[in-house]
N, C-alpha and C positions, 0 to 999 in steps of 0.2 A: 504494500500500500504506500502511496505517496502522500505525505502529510506536510502541509505548509503551516508553519506557526507565524502569525503576525502579532507583534507586541509593541506597545507604546513605551515600554520601559525595558532597558537592556544595559548591561555593563558597557562602559562606565555610565552611571554609578552602579554599585551593587546594592540590591534590595531584596526583600522577600518575594516580590513580584518577579523580578528578573531571575532569581534563583529557581523559582518554581518553573519558569519557562525552560531554563537550561536542563533542569532535572527531567521534565517531561520529554524534551527532545532527545536527550541522551538515552533515556530508558527505551523509547520507541526505536531508536537506532539499534540498541542492543537486541531488540526483538526482531530485527530483520527488515524494518521499514525504511524507506527513503525519506530523508528529512531535509527541508530548507527552512531557514528562519529569515524573516524580513523585520528589521529593527531600525530605530532612528540612529542616524550617524552621530558618533561622538565628535566628528570633525566638521560640523556645520554644513556648508554648502558643498558637499562632496559625496557622490554615490560611489561606493566601493564594496569589495567583497573580502571575506576572510574565512578562516576555518574556526569552528567553535573551540578547538583546543587552544587557540591563541587568545581567546577572550578572557578567560579566568581560570585560575586553579583553586579557587576558594570554594570547593565542594567536597562532600564526603567521599566521593569516588572520582577517579580521573575522568575527564571529559573525552568522549569519543572524537577521533579525527574523522574527516570526511563528512562533516555536517557543515554545509555551506551557510554562511551568514551574509545576507545581502543588506548592507547599510544604506538607508535612504536619507538623502540630505534633509537636514532639520535644524531647527533653532529652539532654544528653551522657551516654554510658555511664560515662565516667570524669570526675571533677571537673577542670574547667579544660581539657578536651580536646574541642573541637568536631568532631574528625574522625570519631569513632565515636558514632552517635546511638542513642537508645532511644526508642521510640514511647510516647506517652501514649494518645491516642485517635485513631482514624483510619479504621477499616474502612468506615464508612458514607460518609465523604468520598471514599474511593478508589472505592467502588462507583458513586457518582454520576459521578465522573470517567470511569470505564470505560463506563458507559451512554451518556454524552454523546459520547465519542470513538469507541467501538466498534473497538478495536484488532484487527488481523489477527494480530499477533504481539507478544509481550511479551518484552523483552530485559532480564533482571535483571543488575544489576552489584553483586555482593556477596551475602552470605548472612545479613545481620543483620536486625534487627527490622522495618525498613521493607520490605525485599524479602519477608520472610515474610508480612507483613500484606497486601501487594499480591497475593501468590500465593493466599492464602486468599480474597481478595475477587474474584479473577478470575471473570468471569461464567459460563464454561462450559469443559468439557474440550477442546472443539474449537479453542480459541485456543492456538496453538503457543507454547511457551516455550523461550527460550534464556537461558543465563546465562554471564557472563564472570567468572572468578575473578581478581580483581585483587590480593588480599592473601594473606599467609601467616600462620600462627599466631603468629609472633614479634611481629607488630603488636599482638597482644593480651597476650602474656606480658610484653613489655617495659613495658606499662602497669601490670601487676600487680606485677612484681618489680624493674623498673628495668633499666638498661643492663648488659650482660655477665653476666646471670644465666641460666644454662642451665636449661631446663625441658623436656627431651626427652619425658618421660612425658606432661605436659600438652599438649605440641604434638601428639603422636599423637592424643590425645583430641579436640583441636580439629579436626585434619584429618578425623576421622570425623564430627564434628558438621557440618562443611562439606559432606561427601559426603551426609549425611542430607538436606540441603536440595537440593544440586545433583543428586542422584540422581532427583529428581522432574521434572527438566527433560527436554525432548526432545533437547537438545544442550547440551554444556558446552564453552565456549571457554576455553583457557588461553593467556596471552600468551607462555609459554615451555615448552620441553620439561620443565624442572624441575617446574613446577607440574602439568603434565599427568601426569607420572609419580607425583608425590606423591598426587594425587587417585585415580589408578588403584590405587596401593598401599593406599590407605585404603578401597577398596571400590567406587569408581565403575566402572560397566560400561565396558570398554575401547572399545566401539563408540560410546559417547556422547561421548567426548573428542576434541577437535580443537585443535591448536595454531594460534593466529592472533595474530600480533603486534599491538600497539596501533598501530604505525606512526608514522613521523615525516615531516615535509616535507623530504625530503632535498635538493631543489633550492635551498633557502635557505641551506644550509651549503656552504662552499667553501674552497679553498686561497687564502690571501691573498698578493698580491704585496707586495714590500718597502714600497712607497709607502703602500699602504692599511694595512698592519700598523703602520707607524710612526704614521700618523694616529690609529689606534685607541688605541695605547699612550699617545699624548699626551692624547687625549680623556679617558681614565680615570686619567691620571697614574701609569701603571705604569712601572717602570724599563725602559729600553731594553736594558740589558746583563745581564739576568738570565733564567734559564730559569724559566718559569711552570708550576707544578704546580697543577692546579685541581680542586676538588670543588664540585659544584653539586647541591643537593638539600635535603630537609628537615633541619633541625637538631634532630632528636629522638633519644631514647635508642636506638631500634631501628636507627638508621643507624650506630651504633658511632662516634660523633664522638670518643670517647675515643681511638680508634686514630689518628685524624687528628691530634689534639693531641700524642700521643706521638711521631708521626713528625716533626712540625714541630720538637719539642724535640730530637730526635736530630740534625737537620740545622741546628741553630741557629747554628753557627759557619761554615756554608757561605755565603759572601757572594755566590755566583753563583746563588743559588736563592731564589725567592719562592713560597710557598704562598698560594693564593687560595681562600677558601671563600665561597660565595654561597647564601643561603637564609633561611628563617625557621623558627622552632619553639621548643620549650620550652628548649633549651639555648643560645639566642642570647645571653642576658645573660652566661652563663658564658664564651661565646666572645668577647664584647666585652671582658671583663676579660683574657682570655688574649691577645687581639690587642693590647691596650694594653701588655702586658709584652713581647710578642714582635713588636713592630712592624717590626723589621728584616727579618724573613723570613716574616711572616704578615699577610695582609690579609683583613678580613672585609667582605663586600658584602651589601647587602640582597637580598631576593628579586628575581630578574631578570625583566623583561618580555622579549618575544620578540626585540626589537632588541638589547638588552643581552646576551641569551644568545648570539646569533650573534656579536656583537663579541668577547665574552670568550673563548668557545671558539675563535674565529678566531685570537686572538693567543697562546693557550696552547700549551705544548709537550707536556705529558703530562696525561692525565686520571686522577685518583686516586679510587677508590671503595672504602672499607673496610666497606661495609654488608653484613651477612650475611642481610638480610631482604628482598631484592629478588625480586619476582615477575616482573619483566622489567628495569626501569630504563630509562625513556625517555631520561633525561639522558645515560646512558652511550652509547646509540645515537646521540644527537645529537652527542656528542663524537667518536664514530667517524666520523660523517658529515663532521666538521670536520677529518678527517685526523689525529686524535690517537691515539697508542698509549695503551693503558689498563693501569694497574696496579691490580688489584682483589683482594678476598678470594675465595678459592675456595669460596664458599658461595652457596646460592640460585641464582638465574638468571644470575648474572654469569659462571659457567662456561659458559653457553650462548653468551655473546657474546665472551668473551676466549679465544682459542686460544693456549696457552702457546708462547712463542717464535715466534709468527706475527704477531699484532697487539698483543701485550702480554705481561704476566706475571701469574700468579696466586700469591697467598701464603696460607698457612694462617691461618685466622681468629685475630686477636689475637696473631700471631707477629711481633713487631717486628723480630726479626733477619731473618726471611725477607722481610718487606716492604721493609726498607731495603736489603737486598742486591739485590733486583730493581730498585728505583729507581736504585741506583748504576750498574747495568749500562747503563741508558738515559741517565742523566745524563752518563756518560763517553763516549757514542757518538752524536754528532749524526746520523750516517748511519743508524744503527739506528732512531732516532726517526722519520726520514723513511720508511724501509722499512716499519716497523710501521704508521705512519700511513696509508700507501697501502693496506695490507691492511685496515685498519679501515674505510676508505672503501668498499672493495669489499664488505665484509660488511654495511655499513649499507644498501646498496642493496636488500638482501633485505627491508628493512622500509619501503620506500617507501609512503607512506600511500595513494596512489591505487590501487596494486596491492592493498593490504590491504582497502580499502573495496570494490573490485571483488569480492573473495572474500566479504566479509561480505554484500554485497547478493545475491550468488548463493546464499548460505546461507539468507537470508530467503526468497528466491523458492522454493527447493527445499522448505523446511519448510512454507510456506503452500500450495504445490501438493500436498504430501502430505496436508495437512489437508483440502483439497477432495476428494481421492480417497477419504479415509477416511469423509467425511460422505456 
């Protein structure tokens, strides 16, 4: 089968969205399918091609060679932000790519300018189309208004704009129940929506014995006598990093606790200054490669996620696979992952009192940390990538077989 992936987000920069696209393309290549990816160019007004193996090595498994990436000329939608792209010119380029590749199915990842241009350029209606909704409106509103500025009216409009595009698809995949329900509420036909996790490589995450844990703590120069509360993700406004710093400040006099934040983004410089002032109980780490991710989650005690803008949160699932309880905001898709008083706690968005109370319960009860961590691991197994990719491949086969019957 020939599968064309169109995506509005692709390295650079690296994000959960782009990581999911690379993982899907790589998995389908491993299963014998022919793959092409069309993505926004990181070099502005330049159409060019490369191989996926040259794009990134920041994955759990090596990326396949012989996956063609066709970069389409593009510019950022927002100044200084390469995550969201706007097309300049590209329809003819895309049409040539499709004529040469002749896809059996097109899998759209996003609803932005590139995906819309690819949809308009597709050669015929008989080519089946699937889309995955990786984002939520807050990814846009935070760029317009900044962190912690509510825009519920505009968010409703954006959900409807998303459905206006996704409604043209034969099938729409959502990585969480939250996203699927939002799309349905905004007008997507219920029969078109399916929940399918992005999936993680659960086997690479494990419970560490004392010897290995101590070795990793020494490797990263982490203290051996403190509980580690970890956040891993983009350091951008929509991730509510402000709530992370407020929580760190609240616990600034707790000498038994260290907060770790790892990632990259617009707020990194601010966090570097914050880390310099709060070095006793806050440590900032760069974006993690796959080995570092496994290590740091493996020695952590609690995973903390204050982001209200998650469409799934792959890093939270990776933390769960590492036997960590999760304390997270009761917003977005995090409520799909965290079951209150089962594998963690949820707090009201931006409610520092609720957040710190929930954290204190775990910090005072090591046995509860272990109990919740075991349940997190159980829940993470539902997101095993091999199982997810089996389902995705079956969806492709079902859609293309319907195409044959209809023709």
